[in-house]
TORKOL-4160 file (C-alpha; in steps of 0.2 Angstrom, whole numbers, padded with zeros to 4 digits, m for minus):
193
<pt num="1" X="m0017" Y="0099" Z="m0011"/>
<pt num="2" X="m0027" Y="0088" Z="0000"/>
<pt num="3" X="m0040" Y="0075" Z="m0004"/>
<pt num="4" X="m0056" Y="0081" Z="m0012"/>
<pt num="5" X="m0049" Y="0096" Z="m0020"/>
<pt num="6" X="m0057" Y="0092" Z="m0037"/>
<pt num="7" X="m0041" Y="0094" Z="m0047"/>
<pt num="8" X="m0041" Y="0093" Z="m0066"/>
<pt num="9" X="m0033" Y="0079" Z="m0075"/>
<pt num="10" X="m0020" Y="0091" Z="m0081"/>
<pt num="11" X="m0015" Y="0097" Z="m0063"/>
<pt num="12" X="m0015" Y="0079" Z="m0058"/>
<pt num="13" X="m0004" Y="0073" Z="m0072"/>
<pt num="14" X="0008" Y="0087" Z="m0068"/>
<pt num="15" X="0009" Y="0082" Z="m0050"/>
<pt num="16" X="0011" Y="0064" Z="m0055"/>
<pt num="17" X="0026" Y="0068" Z="m0065"/>
<pt num="18" X="0034" Y="0078" Z="m0051"/>
<pt num="19" X="0030" Y="0063" Z="m0039"/>
<pt num="20" X="0037" Y="0050" Z="m0051"/>
<pt num="21" X="0053" Y="0061" Z="m0052"/>
<pt num="22" X="0057" Y="0061" Z="m0034"/>
<pt num="23" X="0074" Y="0053" Z="m0029"/>
<pt num="24" X="0069" Y="0044" Z="m0014"/>
<pt num="25" X="0060" Y="0028" Z="m0019"/>
<pt num="26" X="0049" Y="0027" Z="m0004"/>
<pt num="27" X="0043" Y="0045" Z="m0005"/>
<pt num="28" X="0041" Y="0043" Z="m0024"/>
<pt num="29" X="0029" Y="0028" Z="m0022"/>
<pt num="30" X="0019" Y="0036" Z="m0008"/>
<pt num="31" X="0017" Y="0052" Z="m0017"/>
<pt num="32" X="0012" Y="0043" Z="m0033"/>
<pt num="33" X="m0001" Y="0033" Z="m0023"/>
<pt num="34" X="m0007" Y="0050" Z="m0016"/>
<pt num="35" X="m0010" Y="0057" Z="m0033"/>
<pt num="36" X="m0019" Y="0041" Z="m0038"/>
<pt num="37" X="m0030" Y="0043" Z="m0023"/>
<pt num="38" X="m0034" Y="0061" Z="m0028"/>
<pt num="39" X="m0039" Y="0055" Z="m0045"/>
<pt num="40" X="m0050" Y="0041" Z="m0038"/>
<pt num="41" X="m0059" Y="0051" Z="m0025"/>
<pt num="42" X="m0072" Y="0058" Z="m0037"/>
<pt num="43" X="m0077" Y="0039" Z="m0040"/>
<pt num="44" X="m0079" Y="0035" Z="m0022"/>
<pt num="45" X="m0063" Y="0024" Z="m0023"/>
<pt num="46" X="m0050" Y="0025" Z="m0009"/>
<pt num="47" X="m0034" Y="0016" Z="m0015"/>
<pt num="48" X="m0025" Y="0009" Z="0001"/>
<pt num="49" X="m0006" Y="0005" Z="0000"/>
<pt num="50" X="m0002" Y="m0012" Z="0004"/>
<pt num="51" X="0013" Y="m0024" Z="0000"/>
<pt num="52" X="0031" Y="m0020" Z="0001"/>
<pt num="53" X="0028" Y="m0001" Z="0002"/>
<pt num="54" X="0017" Y="m0003" Z="0017"/>
<pt num="55" X="0030" Y="m0015" Z="0025"/>
<pt num="56" X="0044" Y="m0002" Z="0022"/>
<pt num="57" X="0033" Y="0012" Z="0030"/>
<pt num="58" X="0031" Y="0002" Z="0046"/>
<pt num="59" X="0049" Y="m0005" Z="0047"/>
<pt num="60" X="0060" Y="0008" Z="0038"/>
<pt num="61" X="0070" Y="m0006" Z="0031"/>
<pt num="62" X="0076" Y="m0003" Z="0013"/>
<pt num="63" X="0077" Y="m0022" Z="0011"/>
<pt num="64" X="0058" Y="m0023" Z="0010"/>
<pt num="65" X="0055" Y="m0008" Z="m0002"/>
<pt num="66" X="0048" Y="m0014" Z="m0018"/>
<pt num="67" X="0048" Y="m0005" Z="m0035"/>
<pt num="68" X="0030" Y="m0007" Z="m0037"/>
<pt num="69" X="0015" Y="0001" Z="m0028"/>
<pt num="70" X="0002" Y="m0012" Z="m0023"/>
<pt num="71" X="m0015" Y="m0003" Z="m0019"/>
<pt num="72" X="m0031" Y="m0011" Z="m0014"/>
<pt num="73" X="m0044" Y="m0002" Z="m0024"/>
<pt num="74" X="m0059" Y="m0005" Z="m0036"/>
<pt num="75" X="m0055" Y="0001" Z="m0054"/>
<pt num="76" X="m0072" Y="0005" Z="m0062"/>
<pt num="77" X="m0070" Y="0009" Z="m0081"/>
<pt num="78" X="m0071" Y="0028" Z="m0078"/>
<pt num="79" X="m0057" Y="0027" Z="m0066"/>
<pt num="80" X="m0047" Y="0017" Z="m0078"/>
<pt num="81" X="m0050" Y="0030" Z="m0091"/>
<pt num="82" X="m0044" Y="0044" Z="m0079"/>
<pt num="83" X="m0028" Y="0033" Z="m0076"/>
<pt num="84" X="m0025" Y="0033" Z="m0094"/>
<pt num="85" X="m0027" Y="0052" Z="m0096"/>
<pt num="86" X="m0014" Y="0053" Z="m0082"/>
<pt num="87" X="m0001" Y="0043" Z="m0092"/>
<pt num="88" X="m0004" Y="0026" Z="m0085"/>
<pt num="89" X="m0004" Y="0011" Z="m0098"/>
<pt num="90" X="m0014" Y="m0003" Z="m0092"/>
<pt num="91" X="m0009" Y="m0021" Z="m0095"/>
<pt num="92" X="m0021" Y="m0034" Z="m0102"/>
<pt num="93" X="m0024" Y="m0042" Z="m0085"/>
<pt num="94" X="m0033" Y="m0025" Z="m0079"/>
<pt num="95" X="m0023" Y="m0026" Z="m0063"/>
<pt num="96" X="m0006" Y="m0017" Z="m0068"/>
<pt num="97" X="m0003" Y="0000" Z="m0074"/>
<pt num="98" X="0014" Y="0007" Z="m0079"/>
<pt num="99" X="0017" Y="0026" Z="m0079"/>
<pt num="100" X="0024" Y="0030" Z="m0096"/>
<pt num="101" X="0042" Y="0036" Z="m0096"/>
<pt num="102" X="0045" Y="0031" Z="m0078"/>
<pt num="103" X="0049" Y="0015" Z="m0068"/>
<pt num="104" X="0033" Y="0017" Z="m0058"/>
<pt num="105" X="0022" Y="0002" Z="m0058"/>
<pt num="106" X="0005" Y="0002" Z="m0050"/>
<pt num="107" X="m0004" Y="m0014" Z="m0046"/>
<pt num="108" X="m0022" Y="m0017" Z="m0039"/>
<pt num="109" X="m0021" Y="m0035" Z="m0032"/>
<pt num="110" X="m0038" Y="m0034" Z="m0024"/>
<pt num="111" X="m0053" Y="m0023" Z="m0024"/>
<pt num="112" X="m0058" Y="m0024" Z="m0006"/>
<pt num="113" X="m0049" Y="m0024" Z="0011"/>
<pt num="114" X="m0054" Y="m0036" Z="0025"/>
<pt num="115" X="m0070" Y="m0029" Z="0034"/>
<pt num="116" X="m0060" Y="m0026" Z="0050"/>
<pt num="117" X="m0044" Y="m0018" Z="0042"/>
<pt num="118" X="m0038" Y="m0002" Z="0048"/>
<pt num="119" X="m0031" Y="0012" Z="0037"/>
<pt num="120" X="m0018" Y="0025" Z="0042"/>
<pt num="121" X="m0016" Y="0042" Z="0033"/>
<pt num="122" X="0002" Y="0046" Z="0031"/>
<pt num="123" X="0007" Y="0065" Z="0028"/>
<pt num="124" X="0019" Y="0067" Z="0014"/>
<pt num="125" X="0031" Y="0081" Z="0009"/>
<pt num="126" X="0019" Y="0087" Z="m0005"/>
<pt num="127" X="0006" Y="0091" Z="0008"/>
<pt num="128" X="m0005" Y="0076" Z="0001"/>
<pt num="129" X="m0009" Y="0061" Z="0012"/>
<pt num="130" X="m0008" Y="0043" Z="0007"/>
<pt num="131" X="m0019" Y="0029" Z="0014"/>
<pt num="132" X="m0009" Y="0015" Z="0020"/>
<pt num="133" X="m0014" Y="m0002" Z="0028"/>
<pt num="134" X="m0011" Y="m0002" Z="0047"/>
<pt num="135" X="0005" Y="m0010" Z="0054"/>
<pt num="136" X="m0006" Y="m0024" Z="0062"/>
<pt num="137" X="m0015" Y="m0027" Z="0046"/>
<pt num="138" X="0001" Y="m0028" Z="0036"/>
<pt num="139" X="0008" Y="m0040" Z="0049"/>
<pt num="140" X="m0008" Y="m0051" Z="0049"/>
<pt num="141" X="m0006" Y="m0052" Z="0030"/>
<pt num="142" X="0012" Y="m0056" Z="0031"/>
<pt num="143" X="0008" Y="m0070" Z="0044"/>
<pt num="144" X="m0005" Y="m0077" Z="0032"/>
<pt num="145" X="0008" Y="m0077" Z="0018"/>
<pt num="146" X="0022" Y="m0084" Z="0029"/>
<pt num="147" X="0010" Y="m0098" Z="0034"/>
<pt num="148" X="0005" Y="m0102" Z="0017"/>
<pt num="149" X="0022" Y="m0101" Z="0008"/>
<pt num="150" X="0036" Y="m0101" Z="0021"/>
<pt num="151" X="0046" Y="m0089" Z="0011"/>
<pt num="152" X="0061" Y="m0082" Z="0021"/>
<pt num="153" X="0059" Y="m0064" Z="0015"/>
<pt num="154" X="0041" Y="m0064" Z="0022"/>
<pt num="155" X="0048" Y="m0071" Z="0038"/>
<pt num="156" X="0060" Y="m0057" Z="0039"/>
<pt num="157" X="0046" Y="m0045" Z="0036"/>
<pt num="158" X="0036" Y="m0052" Z="0050"/>
<pt num="159" X="0050" Y="m0051" Z="0062"/>
<pt num="160" X="0053" Y="m0033" Z="0058"/>
<pt num="161" X="0035" Y="m0029" Z="0059"/>
<pt num="162" X="0033" Y="m0038" Z="0076"/>
<pt num="163" X="0047" Y="m0027" Z="0083"/>
<pt num="164" X="0037" Y="m0011" Z="0080"/>
<pt num="165" X="0020" Y="m0016" Z="0087"/>
<pt num="166" X="0016" Y="m0005" Z="0101"/>
<pt num="167" X="0010" Y="m0013" Z="0117"/>
<pt num="168" X="m0007" Y="m0005" Z="0116"/>
<pt num="169" X="m0010" Y="m0014" Z="0099"/>
<pt num="170" X="m0004" Y="m0031" Z="0105"/>
<pt num="171" X="m0022" Y="m0036" Z="0111"/>
<pt num="172" X="m0029" Y="m0032" Z="0094"/>
<pt num="173" X="m0016" Y="m0041" Z="0085"/>
<pt num="174" X="m0019" Y="m0057" Z="0096"/>
<pt num="175" X="m0038" Y="m0056" Z="0094"/>
<pt num="176" X="m0037" Y="m0054" Z="0075"/>
<pt num="177" X="m0023" Y="m0067" Z="0073"/>
<pt num="178" X="m0035" Y="m0079" Z="0082"/>
<pt num="179" X="m0049" Y="m0075" Z="0070"/>
<pt num="180" X="m0038" Y="m0077" Z="0055"/>
<pt num="181" X="m0030" Y="m0093" Z="0061"/>
<pt num="182" X="m0012" Y="m0087" Z="0062"/>
<pt num="183" X="m0009" Y="m0089" Z="0081"/>
<pt num="184" X="0003" Y="m0104" Z="0079"/>
<pt num="185" X="0014" Y="m0095" Z="0066"/>
<pt num="186" X="0013" Y="m0079" Z="0077"/>
<pt num="187" X="0018" Y="m0088" Z="0092"/>
<pt num="188" X="0033" Y="m0096" Z="0083"/>
<pt num="189" X="0039" Y="m0079" Z="0076"/>
<pt num="190" X="0037" Y="m0071" Z="0093"/>
<pt num="191" X="0049" Y="m0085" Z="0100"/>
<pt num="192" X="0061" Y="m0081" Z="0086"/>
<pt num="193" X="0060" Y="m0062" Z="0089"/>
């Protein structure tokens, strides 16, 4: 059930329904993202999980788990048609899809990742994998958001993400924070941590 298997829309729809019925919310979101990734693969599109689901994955804090799946991906018309065959209903903005009969909401807030973004493959119970933005990239995105908005929850996410950055990834974080102009907020959050 891995990527590139060439599954039919009927097979993918069945697997999507199974994924959407999982009890564990985080597992449900990642499994749905993995099925969407399989559906997008024939179009050369790789959806990458970002947002609250990615924050949850890197922090294991239920406080940060959201009820929607944010993925960065292009959505050509042919992929949109496949999503519809799988049971997703698009909203007029072309960025949101609700899976009929479920609480699953898929959002594509952007079409491209940053050029230097790293993606991690996460193995799932189904045997599929989901592409998820790396911990450092999620942290950098949250630092950008915290600097721009000052939102308390985002600050809490930054603190939780900082606590899990391995020592060998700190130089990369520091270098990329400089290029993204978030070193001041990073230093302030490190002082709080």
